[in-house]
C-alpha positions in Angstrom: -182.3 30.9 95.1 -184.3 33.4 97.0 -186.8 30.7 98.0 -184.2 28.8 100.0 -182.9 31.8 102.0 -184.2 32.5 105.5 -187.2 34.9 105.5 -185.3 37.7 107.3 -182.4 37.6 104.9 -184.7 37.3 101.9 -186.6 40.4 103.1 -183.4 42.3 103.7 -182.2 41.6 100.1 -185.5 42.5 98.5 -185.8 45.7 100.5 -182.5 47.0 99.1 -183.2 50.1 96.9 -181.0 48.5 94.2 -183.4 45.5 94.0 -186.8 47.1 94.5 -188.1 50.6 95.0 -190.3 51.6 98.0 -194.1 51.1 97.4 -195.7 53.7 99.7 -199.3 53.0 100.8 -201.2 53.8 103.9 -200.5 50.2 105.0 -196.7 50.7 104.7 -194.9 50.1 108.0 -193.7 53.7 108.1 -197.4 54.8 108.5 -199.4 51.7 109.6 -197.9 51.6 113.1 -200.2 54.5 114.0 -203.7 53.4 113.2 -205.2 56.7 114.5 -203.2 58.7 112.0 -203.9 56.2 109.2 -207.6 56.6 110.0 -207.3 60.4 109.8 -205.4 60.0 106.4 -208.2 57.7 105.1 -210.8 60.3 106.1 -208.9 63.0 104.2 -208.4 60.7 101.3 -212.2 59.9 101.1 -213.0 63.6 100.3 -214.1 64.0 96.7 -213.7 67.8 96.6 -211.5 70.4 98.2 -207.8 71.1 98.7 -205.4 69.5 101.1 -202.0 71.0 101.7 -199.2 68.8 103.0 -196.0 70.2 104.4 -193.2 68.7 106.4 -189.6 69.0 107.5 -188.2 67.0 104.8 -189.3 66.8 101.2 -188.7 63.0 101.1 -191.3 62.5 103.9 -193.8 64.6 102.1 -193.1 62.7 98.8 -193.6 59.4 100.7 -196.9 60.5 102.2 -198.3 62.0 98.9 -197.3 58.9 97.0 -198.9 56.7 99.7 -202.1 58.7 99.4 -202.0 58.4 95.6 -201.5 54.6 95.7 -204.1 54.1 98.4 -206.6 56.5 96.8 -207.1 54.0 93.9 -207.6 51.0 96.3 -209.7 52.5 99.1 -212.4 54.0 97.0 -215.5 51.8 96.5 -215.9 53.3 93.0 -213.2 53.7 90.4 -211.3 56.9 91.3 -209.1 58.6 88.8 -205.8 59.7 90.2 -204.0 62.3 88.2 -201.2 64.8 88.8 -197.7 65.8 88.4 -194.6 64.9 90.5 -191.4 66.9 90.0 -189.4 64.1 91.6 -187.7 61.3 89.6 -189.1 58.0 90.8 -185.7 56.5 91.5 -186.5 55.4 95.1 -190.3 54.9 95.0 -192.9 53.3 92.7 -194.7 56.2 90.9 -198.5 56.6 91.0 -200.2 55.4 87.8 -201.7 58.5 86.2 -199.3 60.9 87.8 -196.7 62.3 85.4 -193.3 62.1 87.0 -190.0 63.8 86.1 -187.4 61.7 84.5 -184.7 64.2 85.3 -184.1 66.8 87.9 -187.0 69.2 87.7 -185.6 72.6 86.8 -188.1 75.3 86.5 -188.2 75.1 82.7 -188.8 71.3 82.7 -191.4 71.6 85.4 -193.3 74.3 83.6 -193.2 72.2 80.4 -194.4 69.1 82.2 -197.1 71.0 84.0 -198.4 72.6 80.8 -198.4 69.2 79.0 -200.4 67.6 81.8 -202.7 70.5 82.5 -205.5 69.8 79.9 -206.1 66.4 81.4 -205.8 67.6 85.0 -208.1 70.6 84.4 -211.1 68.4 83.7 -210.7 66.1 86.6 -214.1 65.3 88.2 -214.4 63.7 91.7 -210.9 62.3 91.3 -207.7 62.8 93.2 -205.3 65.3 91.8 -201.8 65.2 93.3 -199.3 68.0 92.7 -196.0 67.3 94.2 -193.8 70.4 94.2 -195.1 71.0 90.6 -197.5 73.8 91.3 -194.9 76.2 92.6 -193.3 76.5 89.2 -196.5 76.6 87.3 -197.4 79.3 84.8 -201.0 78.7 85.8 -202.3 80.9 88.5 -203.0 79.4 91.9 -206.6 80.5 91.4 -206.9 78.1 88.5 -205.4 75.3 90.6 -207.7 76.2 93.6 -210.8 76.2 91.4 -210.2 72.6 90.6 -211.0 72.0 94.3 -214.6 72.5 93.4 -214.7 69.4 91.2 -212.0 67.1 92.6 -209.7 66.7 95.6 -206.5 68.5 95.1 -203.5 67.5 97.3 
């Protein structure tokens, strides 16, 4: 039935959150309209080591951007690039990043800590990959120095 609908109506239906979640990438229209900024984001994403901090007015915008970086980080790299991390947001409105552990419930401090500790052994040995921590590090029992030290072996965002 969708095939016989006019393209604009079909797109409107498929873009409804109840039908499909948002798939953030650097090519998404919310970002792609500004090619200069996309180029800057690709430069940041190409780093194999270091720490990048992202902050913004609204947490949903930061989540969108970090998710776009995670999805694009797998595609833009010429070599396979492992993407790992922890996201304290339930992926109810966006497609989660493969390799990034997401919260299935609201992330209370205890749940976030448990999720972080469970994912830490795999994240702590990340080499030249992309490690994404979305609001997860602030409730971590690990010291920030441990997280910062990962910046010597991978790109922590």
